[in-house]
C-alpha positions as CSV (number, residue, x, y, z in Angstrom):
1,X,-36.4,32.3,-19.7
2,X,-35.4,29.4,-17.4
3,X,-32.1,27.6,-17.3
4,X,-31.7,23.9,-16.9
5,X,-29.2,22.3,-14.5
6,X,-26.5,20.2,-16.3
7,X,-25.5,16.8,-15.0
8,X,-23.8,16.6,-11.6
9,X,-20.5,15.6,-13.1
10,X,-20.3,18.8,-15.1
11,X,-21.1,21.0,-12.2
12,X,-18.1,23.2,-12.6
13,X,-18.9,23.7,-16.3
14,X,-22.6,24.1,-15.7
15,X,-21.8,26.7,-13.1
16,X,-20.1,28.8,-15.8
17,X,-23.2,28.4,-18.1
18,X,-25.6,29.2,-15.4
19,X,-23.8,32.4,-14.7
20,X,-24.2,33.3,-18.4
21,X,-27.9,32.5,-18.2
22,X,-28.4,34.6,-15.1
23,X,-26.7,37.6,-16.7
24,X,-28.8,37.2,-19.8
25,X,-32.0,37.2,-17.7
26,X,-31.1,40.3,-15.8
27,X,-28.0,39.4,-13.7
28,X,-27.8,38.4,-10.0
29,X,-28.2,41.5,-7.9
30,X,-26.5,41.8,-4.6
31,X,-27.5,44.5,-2.1
32,X,-24.6,46.7,-1.1
33,X,-24.0,46.7,2.6
34,X,-23.8,50.0,4.4
35,X,-21.4,50.9,7.2
36,X,-22.5,49.8,10.7
37,X,-21.0,49.1,14.1
38,X,-21.8,45.3,13.9
39,X,-21.8,43.0,10.9
40,X,-23.8,44.2,8.0
41,X,-25.6,41.4,6.0
42,X,-26.7,41.7,2.4
43,X,-29.3,39.9,0.3
44,X,-28.7,38.1,-3.0
45,X,-31.2,37.0,-5.7
46,X,-32.3,37.6,-9.3
47,X,-32.8,41.2,-10.3
48,X,-35.9,40.1,-12.3
49,X,-37.9,36.9,-12.7
50,X,-40.3,36.3,-15.6
51,X,-43.5,34.2,-15.0
52,X,-45.7,32.3,-17.5
53,X,-49.0,34.1,-17.9
54,X,-52.0,32.7,-16.0
55,X,-53.4,29.8,-18.0
56,X,-56.9,29.5,-19.5
57,X,-57.3,26.2,-17.6
58,X,-55.5,24.7,-14.7
59,X,-53.2,26.3,-12.2
60,X,-50.3,28.7,-12.9
61,X,-46.8,27.5,-13.4
62,X,-44.7,28.6,-10.5
63,X,-41.0,29.7,-10.6
64,X,-38.7,29.7,-7.6
65,X,-37.1,33.1,-6.6
66,X,-34.0,32.1,-4.7
67,X,-33.2,34.8,-2.1
68,X,-30.0,34.4,0.0
69,X,-28.6,36.1,3.1
70,X,-25.0,37.1,2.5
71,X,-22.5,37.4,5.4
72,X,-19.5,39.2,4.1
73,X,-17.3,38.2,7.0
74,X,-14.5,35.6,6.5
75,X,-13.9,32.3,8.4
76,X,-10.4,33.4,9.5
77,X,-12.0,36.5,11.1
78,X,-14.3,34.4,13.2
79,X,-17.1,35.7,11.0
80,X,-20.0,33.4,11.9
81,X,-23.0,35.2,13.2
82,X,-24.7,33.0,15.9
83,X,-27.6,35.2,16.8
84,X,-31.3,34.9,15.8
85,X,-32.5,37.0,12.8
86,X,-35.7,37.7,10.9
87,X,-36.2,38.3,7.2
88,X,-39.4,40.0,6.0
89,X,-40.8,39.9,2.4
90,X,-43.1,42.8,1.5
91,X,-45.3,41.2,-1.2
92,X,-47.7,44.1,-1.5
93,X,-45.9,45.3,-4.7
94,X,-47.0,42.2,-6.6
95,X,-50.6,42.1,-5.4
96,X,-52.8,41.3,-8.4
97,X,-49.7,40.4,-10.4
98,X,-48.4,37.3,-8.8
99,X,-49.1,35.0,-5.8
100,X,-46.3,33.6,-3.6
101,X,-45.6,30.7,-1.3
102,X,-42.6,29.4,0.5
103,X,-41.0,26.1,-0.6
104,X,-40.0,23.4,1.9
105,X,-36.2,23.5,1.3
106,X,-34.0,25.4,3.6
107,X,-33.8,25.5,7.4
108,X,-35.6,28.7,8.2
109,X,-39.2,28.9,9.6
110,X,-41.1,30.9,7.0
111,X,-44.8,31.8,6.8
112,X,-46.9,34.2,4.6
113,X,-49.8,36.2,6.2
114,X,-51.6,38.5,3.8
115,X,-49.0,40.4,1.8
116,X,-46.1,39.8,4.2
117,X,-43.8,36.8,4.4
118,X,-41.6,36.3,7.4
119,X,-38.7,33.9,8.0
120,X,-37.0,33.2,11.4
121,X,-33.7,31.5,11.7
122,X,-30.5,31.4,13.8
123,X,-26.9,31.6,12.7
124,X,-25.3,32.9,9.5
125,X,-22.1,31.3,8.3
126,X,-19.6,33.5,6.3
127,X,-20.6,33.7,2.7
128,X,-24.0,32.8,1.1
129,X,-26.8,31.4,3.2
130,X,-29.9,30.2,1.3
131,X,-33.5,30.9,2.4
132,X,-36.4,28.7,1.5
133,X,-37.3,29.4,-2.1
134,X,-40.1,31.8,-2.7
135,X,-42.3,30.1,-5.3
136,X,-44.1,32.7,-7.4
137,X,-46.9,32.2,-10.1
138,X,-49.0,34.6,-12.1
139,X,-52.2,35.8,-10.3
140,X,-55.6,35.2,-11.7
141,X,-56.6,38.3,-13.8
142,X,-53.0,39.3,-14.4
143,X,-52.0,40.1,-18.0
144,X,-48.9,39.7,-20.2
145,X,-46.5,42.6,-19.4
146,X,-47.8,43.2,-15.8
147,X,-45.0,43.7,-13.2
148,X,-44.3,44.4,-9.6
149,X,-41.6,44.3,-6.9
150,X,-40.8,42.3,-3.8
151,X,-38.9,44.1,-1.1
152,X,-36.8,42.1,1.3
153,X,-35.5,43.4,4.7
154,X,-33.9,41.9,7.8
155,X,-33.5,42.5,11.5
156,X,-31.3,41.0,14.2
157,X,-29.7,42.0,17.6
158,X,-26.0,42.7,16.9
159,X,-26.3,42.8,13.1
160,X,-27.7,45.0,10.3
161,X,-29.3,44.2,6.9
162,X,-29.3,46.2,3.7
163,X,-32.8,46.0,2.0
164,X,-33.1,44.3,-1.4
165,X,-35.7,44.5,-4.2
166,X,-36.4,42.0,-6.9
167,X,-38.8,42.5,-9.9
168,X,-41.5,40.1,-11.0
169,X,-42.9,40.4,-14.6
170,X,-45.6,38.4,-16.4
171,X,-44.6,37.0,-19.8
172,X,-41.4,37.5,-21.9
173,X,-39.2,35.6,-24.3
174,X,-38.6,31.9,-23.5
175,X,-35.8,30.4,-25.6
176,X,-35.6,26.7,-26.1
177,X,-32.5,25.0,-27.6
178,X,-33.3,22.1,-30.0
179,X,-31.3,18.9,-29.8
180,X,-28.9,18.8,-32.8
181,X,-28.7,15.5,-34.9
182,X,-25.1,14.7,-34.2
183,X,-23.2,11.4,-34.7
184,X,-21.5,10.4,-31.5
185,X,-18.8,8.4,-33.3
186,X,-15.7,10.1,-34.7
187,X,-12.3,9.3,-36.3
188,X,-9.3,11.5,-35.6
189,X,-9.5,14.4,-38.1
190,X,-13.1,13.6,-39.0
191,X,-15.8,16.3,-39.3
192,X,-19.5,16.6,-39.1
193,X,-22.1,19.3,-39.7
194,X,-23.6,21.0,-36.6
195,X,-27.0,22.5,-37.6
196,X,-28.0,24.3,-34.4
197,X,-31.6,25.6,-34.0
198,X,-33.7,27.1,-31.2
199,X,-37.2,28.3,-30.6
200,X,-38.9,31.1,-28.7
201,X,-41.8,29.6,-26.7
202,X,-42.4,32.8,-24.8
203,X,-45.0,35.6,-25.2
204,X,-42.7,38.4,-26.5
205,X,-39.7,38.7,-28.8
206,X,-36.1,38.4,-27.5
207,X,-34.1,41.4,-28.5
208,X,-30.7,39.9,-29.4
209,X,-29.4,36.5,-28.3
210,X,-26.1,35.1,-26.9
211,X,-25.1,31.6,-28.2
212,X,-22.7,29.8,-25.9
213,X,-20.7,26.9,-27.2
214,X,-18.5,24.9,-24.8
215,X,-16.3,22.0,-26.1
216,X,-13.6,19.9,-24.6
217,X,-10.0,19.5,-25.6
218,X,-10.3,16.9,-28.3
219,X,-12.9,18.6,-30.5
220,X,-13.0,22.0,-32.2
221,X,-15.0,24.1,-34.7
222,X,-13.2,24.7,-38.0
223,X,-13.9,28.4,-38.0
224,X,-13.8,31.2,-35.5
225,X,-16.1,34.2,-35.8
226,X,-15.7,37.9,-35.4
227,X,-18.8,38.3,-33.2
228,X,-17.6,35.5,-30.8
229,X,-15.3,35.8,-27.8
230,X,-13.2,32.7,-27.1
231,X,-11.7,31.6,-23.7
232,X,-10.2,28.5,-22.1
233,X,-10.9,26.9,-18.7
234,X,-8.8,24.3,-17.0
235,X,-11.8,23.1,-14.8
236,X,-9.5,23.0,-11.8
237,X,-7.3,20.3,-13.5
238,X,-4.3,22.4,-14.4
239,X,-5.0,21.4,-18.1
240,X,-7.0,23.6,-20.5
241,X,-10.0,21.3,-20.7
242,X,-12.8,23.5,-22.0
243,X,-13.0,26.1,-24.8
244,X,-15.9,28.5,-24.6
245,X,-17.2,30.6,-27.5
246,X,-19.7,33.3,-26.5
247,X,-21.4,34.7,-29.6
248,X,-23.6,37.8,-29.6
249,X,-26.1,38.0,-32.4
250,X,-28.4,41.0,-32.8
251,X,-32.0,41.0,-34.1
252,X,-35.5,40.4,-32.8
253,X,-36.5,36.8,-32.3
254,X,-40.2,36.5,-32.3
255,X,-42.4,34.4,-30.0
256,X,-43.6,31.2,-31.7
257,X,-40.7,31.1,-34.3
258,X,-37.8,28.8,-34.7
259,X,-34.3,30.0,-35.7
260,X,-31.3,28.3,-37.1
261,X,-27.7,29.1,-38.1
262,X,-27.5,30.8,-41.4
263,X,-24.6,28.4,-42.2
264,X,-24.1,25.2,-40.2
265,X,-21.0,25.0,-38.1
266,X,-18.4,22.2,-38.8
267,X,-17.3,20.2,-35.8
268,X,-13.9,18.4,-36.1
269,X,-12.2,15.7,-33.9
270,X,-8.5,16.6,-33.4
271,X,-5.7,14.1,-33.4
272,X,-5.9,14.1,-29.6
273,X,-9.6,13.3,-29.3
274,X,-10.9,10.4,-27.3
275,X,-14.0,11.1,-25.1
276,X,-15.3,14.6,-25.5
277,X,-18.3,16.7,-24.8
278,X,-20.1,19.7,-26.4
279,X,-22.5,21.9,-24.6
280,X,-24.6,24.5,-26.5
281,X,-26.9,27.1,-25.0
282,X,-29.0,30.1,-26.0
283,X,-29.9,33.1,-23.9
284,X,-31.5,36.5,-24.5
285,X,-28.9,39.2,-24.7
286,X,-30.0,41.2,-21.7
287,X,-28.4,44.6,-20.8
288,X,-25.7,42.9,-18.7
289,X,-24.3,40.8,-21.6
290,X,-25.5,42.6,-24.8
291,X,-22.5,43.2,-27.0
292,X,-20.3,40.8,-25.1
293,X,-19.3,39.2,-28.4
294,X,-19.4,42.2,-30.7
295,X,-16.6,42.9,-33.0
296,X,-14.1,45.6,-32.1
297,X,-12.5,48.2,-34.5
298,X,-10.0,46.5,-36.8
299,X,-11.5,43.0,-36.4
300,X,-11.4,40.4,-39.1
301,X,-13.3,37.3,-39.9
302,X,-16.8,36.0,-40.8
303,X,-19.8,36.8,-38.6
304,X,-21.9,34.1,-37.0
305,X,-25.5,34.8,-38.1
306,X,-28.9,33.3,-37.6
307,X,-32.1,33.1,-39.7
308,X,-35.6,32.0,-39.2
309,X,-36.4,28.4,-40.1
310,X,-39.7,28.8,-42.0
311,X,-40.9,25.2,-42.0
312,X,-39.6,24.0,-38.6
313,X,-41.5,24.0,-35.4
314,X,-40.1,22.7,-32.0
315,X,-41.2,19.3,-30.9
316,X,-40.1,20.0,-27.3
317,X,-43.1,21.5,-25.4
318,X,-41.1,22.1,-22.2
319,X,-40.2,25.8,-22.3
320,X,-37.4,25.5,-19.8
321,X,-34.9,23.8,-22.1
322,X,-32.4,26.3,-23.4
323,X,-29.3,24.0,-23.2
324,X,-28.3,20.8,-24.8
325,X,-25.2,18.5,-24.5
326,X,-23.6,15.9,-26.7
327,X,-20.9,13.3,-25.9
328,X,-18.5,12.0,-28.6
329,X,-16.3,8.9,-28.8
330,X,-13.3,9.0,-31.1
331,X,-11.5,5.9,-32.2
332,X,-8.1,6.8,-30.7
333,X,-5.6,5.7,-28.1
334,X,-3.2,7.1,-25.5
335,X,0.1,5.5,-24.4
336,X,0.8,5.8,-20.7
337,X,4.4,5.0,-20.1
338,X,5.7,4.5,-16.5
339,X,9.1,5.6,-15.4
340,X,11.2,4.7,-12.4
341,X,14.4,5.9,-10.9
342,X,17.8,4.6,-9.7
343,X,19.0,5.9,-6.3
344,X,21.6,4.9,-3.7
345,X,22.4,5.5,-0.1
346,X,24.0,4.0,3.0
347,X,21.9,2.7,5.9
348,X,20.5,5.6,8.0
349,X,20.5,8.0,5.0
350,X,17.5,9.4,3.2
351,X,17.3,9.6,-0.6
352,X,14.7,11.1,-2.9
353,X,13.2,9.2,-5.8
354,X,11.1,10.6,-8.7
355,X,8.7,8.3,-10.4
356,X,5.5,8.5,-12.4
357,X,4.2,8.2,-15.9
358,X,4.1,10.2,-19.2
359,X,1.2,10.2,-21.7
360,X,2.9,9.7,-25.0
361,X,-0.4,10.4,-26.8
362,X,-1.8,10.9,-29.3
363,X,-5.1,11.2,-27.3
364,X,-5.8,13.3,-24.2
365,X,-7.9,11.5,-21.6
366,X,-10.6,13.0,-19.4
367,X,-13.4,11.6,-17.2
368,X,-15.4,14.8,-17.1
369,X,-18.7,13.2,-16.6
370,X,-17.8,10.9,-13.7
371,X,-15.0,13.2,-12.4
372,X,-13.1,10.0,-11.5
373,X,-9.3,9.7,-11.8
374,X,-8.0,8.7,-15.2
375,X,-5.4,6.2,-13.8
376,X,-3.5,5.1,-10.7
377,X,0.2,4.9,-10.1
378,X,0.9,1.8,-8.0
379,X,4.4,1.9,-6.3
380,X,5.9,-1.0,-4.4
381,X,8.8,0.1,-2.1
382,X,12.1,-1.7,-2.7
383,X,13.5,-3.9,0.1
384,X,15.8,-2.1,2.5
385,X,13.9,1.2,2.4
386,X,11.1,2.8,4.3
387,X,9.0,5.8,2.9
388,X,9.3,8.9,5.1
389,X,7.5,11.4,2.9
390,X,5.1,11.0,0.0
391,X,2.8,13.0,-2.3
392,X,-0.6,14.1,-0.9
393,X,-2.3,12.2,-3.7
394,X,-0.9,8.9,-2.5
395,X,-2.0,6.6,0.3
396,X,-0.1,3.9,1.9
397,X,-1.6,0.4,1.8
398,X,-0.6,-3.1,2.8
399,X,1.5,-5.4,0.5
400,X,-1.8,-6.9,-0.9
401,X,-3.4,-3.5,-1.4
402,X,-5.6,-3.4,1.7
403,X,-6.3,-0.4,4.1
404,X,-3.5,0.6,6.3
405,X,-3.9,3.1,9.1
406,X,-0.2,3.9,9.5
407,X,0.8,5.8,6.4
408,X,4.6,6.2,6.9
409,X,6.7,3.1,6.1
410,X,4.0,1.4,4.1
411,X,5.2,-1.4,1.7
412,X,3.1,0.0,-1.1
413,X,1.6,3.3,-2.2
414,X,-1.3,4.0,-4.6
415,X,-1.6,7.4,-6.2
416,X,-4.7,8.5,-8.2
417,X,-4.3,11.0,-11.0
418,X,-6.7,13.9,-11.7
419,X,-9.7,13.4,-13.9
420,X,-7.9,14.8,-17.0
421,X,-4.4,14.1,-18.4
422,X,-3.4,16.0,-21.6
423,X,-1.8,14.3,-24.5
424,X,1.7,15.5,-23.5
425,X,1.1,15.4,-19.7
426,X,1.4,12.8,-17.0
427,X,2.1,12.5,-13.3
428,X,5.4,13.2,-11.5
429,X,5.6,11.9,-7.9
430,X,8.4,12.4,-5.4
431,X,9.1,10.1,-2.5
432,X,11.7,10.3,0.3
433,X,13.1,6.9,1.2
434,X,15.1,6.1,4.3
435,X,17.6,3.4,3.7
436,X,17.1,0.9,6.6
437,X,19.6,-1.8,5.5
438,X,22.1,-2.5,2.8
439,X,20.5,-4.6,0.1
440,X,22.4,-4.5,-3.2
441,X,20.1,-4.1,-6.3
442,X,16.8,-4.0,-4.4
443,X,14.0,-3.2,-6.8
444,X,10.6,-1.8,-6.4
445,X,7.9,-1.5,-9.1
446,X,6.1,1.5,-10.6
447,X,2.9,0.6,-12.4
448,X,0.4,2.9,-14.1
449,X,-2.9,1.1,-14.2
450,X,-6.6,1.4,-14.0
451,X,-8.1,2.7,-10.8
452,X,-9.5,-0.7,-9.8
453,X,-6.8,-3.2,-8.9
454,X,-9.0,-6.1,-9.9
455,X,-9.1,-4.7,-13.5
456,X,-5.7,-3.0,-14.0
457,X,-6.1,-2.5,-17.7
458,X,-6.3,1.0,-19.2
459,X,-9.0,0.8,-21.9
460,X,-7.5,3.5,-24.0
461,X,-3.9,2.1,-23.8
462,X,-3.3,-1.0,-25.9
463,X,0.5,-1.1,-25.2
464,X,0.8,-2.6,-21.8
465,X,4.5,-3.3,-22.2
466,X,5.6,0.1,-20.9
467,X,3.0,0.4,-18.1
468,X,5.6,-0.8,-15.6
469,X,9.0,0.4,-14.6
470,X,11.5,-0.2,-11.7
471,X,12.8,1.9,-8.9
472,X,16.3,0.5,-8.1
473,X,18.0,1.1,-4.7
474,X,21.7,0.6,-4.5
475,X,22.3,-1.0,-7.9
476,X,26.0,-1.4,-6.9
477,X,27.9,-1.3,-3.6
478,X,28.2,2.3,-2.4
479,X,31.9,1.9,-1.5
480,X,34.1,4.8,-2.3
481,X,31.2,7.2,-2.4
482,X,32.5,9.1,0.6
483,X,29.2,8.7,2.3
484,X,28.9,7.6,5.9
485,X,26.0,5.9,7.7
486,X,23.4,8.5,8.7
487,X,25.0,11.0,6.4
488,X,24.6,11.6,2.7
489,X,24.7,9.4,-0.3
490,X,24.0,10.2,-4.0
491,X,22.5,8.5,-7.0
492,X,21.4,9.3,-10.4
493,X,18.1,8.8,-12.1
494,X,17.9,5.8,-14.3
495,X,15.6,7.7,-16.6
496,X,17.7,10.8,-17.3
497,X,16.4,12.5,-14.1
498,X,18.3,14.6,-11.6
499,X,21.1,13.4,-9.3
500,X,19.8,12.7,-5.8
501,X,21.7,13.8,-2.7
502,X,20.6,11.9,0.4
503,X,21.5,14.8,2.7
504,X,19.7,17.5,0.8
505,X,16.0,18.5,1.0
506,X,13.8,16.8,-1.5
507,X,13.1,19.0,-4.6
508,X,10.1,18.6,-6.8
509,X,11.0,17.3,-10.2
510,X,9.8,17.9,-13.7
511,X,8.2,15.1,-15.6
512,X,10.5,15.9,-18.5
513,X,8.9,15.5,-21.9
514,X,5.5,15.4,-20.3
515,X,5.5,19.1,-19.4
516,X,4.2,18.2,-16.0
517,X,5.8,20.3,-13.2
518,X,6.0,18.9,-9.7
519,X,4.3,20.8,-6.9
520,X,5.4,20.6,-3.3
521,X,2.8,19.4,-0.9
522,X,2.6,18.2,2.7
523,X,0.6,16.1,5.0
524,X,1.4,12.6,6.3
525,X,-0.1,10.6,9.1
526,X,3.2,10.9,11.0
527,X,3.9,14.6,10.3
528,X,6.9,13.8,8.2
529,X,8.3,16.1,5.6
530,X,6.7,15.8,2.2
531,X,7.9,16.9,-1.2
532,X,5.3,15.9,-3.8
533,X,4.0,16.6,-7.2
534,X,0.5,17.2,-8.4
535,X,-1.2,14.8,-10.8
536,X,-2.3,17.0,-13.6
537,X,-0.4,18.9,-16.3
538,X,0.8,22.4,-15.6
539,X,-1.8,25.1,-15.9
540,X,-2.0,26.5,-19.4
541,X,-2.5,30.1,-20.2
542,X,-5.8,31.6,-21.2
543,X,-7.0,31.2,-24.8
544,X,-6.4,33.9,-27.4
545,X,-9.2,36.3,-28.0
546,X,-11.4,35.9,-31.1
547,X,-10.6,37.5,-34.4
548,X,-12.8,40.6,-34.7
549,X,-14.4,42.2,-37.8
550,X,-14.8,46.1,-37.9
551,X,-18.3,47.1,-38.7
552,X,-19.4,43.5,-39.4
553,X,-23.1,43.4,-40.1
554,X,-25.2,40.8,-38.3
555,X,-28.1,39.7,-40.4
556,X,-31.3,38.0,-39.8
557,X,-33.4,36.6,-42.6
558,X,-36.8,38.2,-43.0
559,X,-40.0,36.4,-42.3
560,X,-41.5,35.5,-39.0
561,X,-44.2,33.2,-37.8
562,X,-46.6,33.8,-34.9
563,X,-48.3,31.6,-32.4
564,X,-51.9,32.1,-31.3
565,X,-52.0,33.4,-27.8
566,X,-54.4,32.0,-25.3
567,X,-56.8,34.5,-23.8
């Protein structure tokens, strides 16, 4: 089977699914380097690639076999190999089975003569280095079930290569996921049926399948199944964004037939739903993944099962589609509430200030398709102070929001959030302010707004009254505080935050009820000290494992349909 590439903005998520698909097809095989005096390079690529049989008319459909050269050295070890190298493809093992040609992508100079392909190139960076794709199609006269192997070797002065072998086979199962008829509009708590179906457009039956369901934080399925394994992924955002259910279903899934869930699933929008995505995928349960979702002894719960759909045939003639996606919009809101601080200090002292916003819910907000920040915190520095350290997610700008090269001492800072903010999360930001002059009651503003200053509205937040807060410096005269110029001064947070000591190092602060924990960072244009918070919520733990059913029988309804094969 072939896997499709999900949209660019879901690359992290699609990478997870692609790994599932590769495992189901036979797993990525990496050659094991042997010991040698110099660096030892390995090769990577698919363990097996299935090809469409040679057609009765027209040319064969070609599939790219992606072979990589893998340099196991690390950057910090100075692991780049700068010498010339040669990679040789022995194609004699697929003679009469498949024909091969090199694609145009990749920097290597590759050519095939007879049954030998040769690639010349220079330099191998640490990690994976792609070669031009070897495009392979069924040879004239080949038959369904024929197979052969391609052997890959390499040579270079000052480096060794471990040989690699990949198998080519004609025909096989080809699973295609049907697009489910789903409504894209939800109300919080609303449900809809999810009648999933898939077809086998291949030449042979698939022995067992793995159904993968990935869904974002605001939606869920009403039941969990004993033959599914559940996990959570934060997508690098520090927020559990995705839930993945990997369900293993045994049985033989015949070529030419269409299969559906024995009982439709029920999809529900939670109270925190706003913009959400569902990805659903089908793969053959190859040896590497077969049994991944089987029940363990003592498991409880229903079993997810499939049956043949007797009167349904796929309308999608492209046999490469085994994944579908759906986006949902839920009529919901989120309330982003800005908070400021109250600090004090004498001229020459440095004080810390903790500002930011909290999401009071009920919805979580995520821009997973675009990967753009959810919001921006816009901080105007109070009179009589100069910023000496700021979070790494913030950049200094001019008073009217234009580019500013000098980052320290800017009159204004804009700080983008991550692409996801959970319903009880937010963004906590720590700034160090040097008091430059005594200005009683100087006030700066903290605004949480849209990422474009010309359109500051947050489309999901109808309550703009709490989108702005104040950072007040020296609300009252600091007389009697015991502080001296250039020494320490203290102040307390106007929002119930910590007490600030102008002589102590800045300490990351918690965002209180948001559950967002500050993370110390560094890096300013002036090399100044930085104590900063991240912009997402704290990383959540992994999801609980699925309920499992002991001895739960998987069933498949009888009855199969065949498709005429072309001779």
